[in-house]
C-alpha positions as CSV (number, residue, x, y, z in Angstrom):
1,M,141.2,109.9,81.4
2,I,142.6,108.0,84.4
3,S,142.3,104.3,84.3
4,Y,142.6,101.9,87.3
5,A,143.3,98.9,85.2
6,P,146.9,98.6,86.7
7,F,145.3,98.6,90.2
8,W,143.2,95.5,89.4
9,R,146.2,93.7,87.9
10,T,148.4,94.6,90.9
11,L,145.7,93.3,93.3
12,K,145.6,90.0,91.4
13,E,149.4,89.7,91.2
14,R,149.8,90.4,94.9
15,G,146.9,88.1,95.9
16,V,145.0,90.8,97.7
17,S,141.3,91.0,97.6
18,T,139.1,94.0,97.9
19,Y,137.7,92.4,101.0
20,A,141.1,92.5,102.6
21,L,141.6,96.1,101.6
22,I,138.3,97.0,103.2
23,N,138.5,94.9,106.3
24,K,142.2,94.6,107.0
25,H,143.5,97.9,105.8
26,G,140.6,100.2,106.4
27,I,139.9,101.3,102.8
28,S,136.3,102.3,102.4
29,S,134.0,100.3,100.3
30,A,132.9,103.6,98.7
31,T,136.4,104.1,97.4
32,I,136.5,100.7,95.8
33,A,133.1,101.2,94.3
34,R,134.2,104.6,92.9
35,M,137.3,103.0,91.3
36,K,135.2,100.3,89.7
37,K,133.1,103.0,88.1
38,G,136.2,105.0,87.0
39,G,135.6,107.8,89.5
40,G,138.2,109.9,91.1
41,I,140.1,109.2,94.3
42,S,142.5,111.3,96.2
43,T,146.3,111.2,96.0
44,L,146.2,110.2,99.7
45,K,144.3,107.0,98.7
46,I,146.8,106.4,95.9
47,D,149.6,106.7,98.6
48,D,147.7,104.3,100.8
49,F,147.4,101.7,98.0
50,C,151.1,102.1,97.2
51,R,152.0,101.5,100.8
52,I,149.6,98.5,101.3
53,L,150.6,96.8,98.0
54,D,154.3,97.8,98.1
55,C,154.1,99.2,94.6
56,K,154.6,102.4,92.5
57,V,151.9,104.9,91.4
58,E,152.0,103.4,87.9
59,D,150.9,100.1,89.4
60,I,147.7,101.8,90.6
61,I,146.7,104.3,87.8
62,E,147.5,105.1,84.3
63,Y,146.6,108.0,81.9
64,K,144.7,107.1,78.7
65,E,143.9,109.8,76.3
66,S,140.2,110.3,76.0
67,E,138.5,109.8,72.7
68,Q,136.3,112.7,73.4
69,K,138.1,116.1,73.1
């Protein structure tokens, strides 16, 4: 399972709000909502986040083994 926990930590560390991502950087509110619910996003969006936040992929997503197999 992909987790966005690193993304939320990175946002906080960088002092960037979801409001800024949406209004300043053009990230859709649907993308943010999908991430909050643990839904999938494209690698293009991950690339956008890495560019905007000046970070690495592992600062956006991490893999956690699912309890359900």
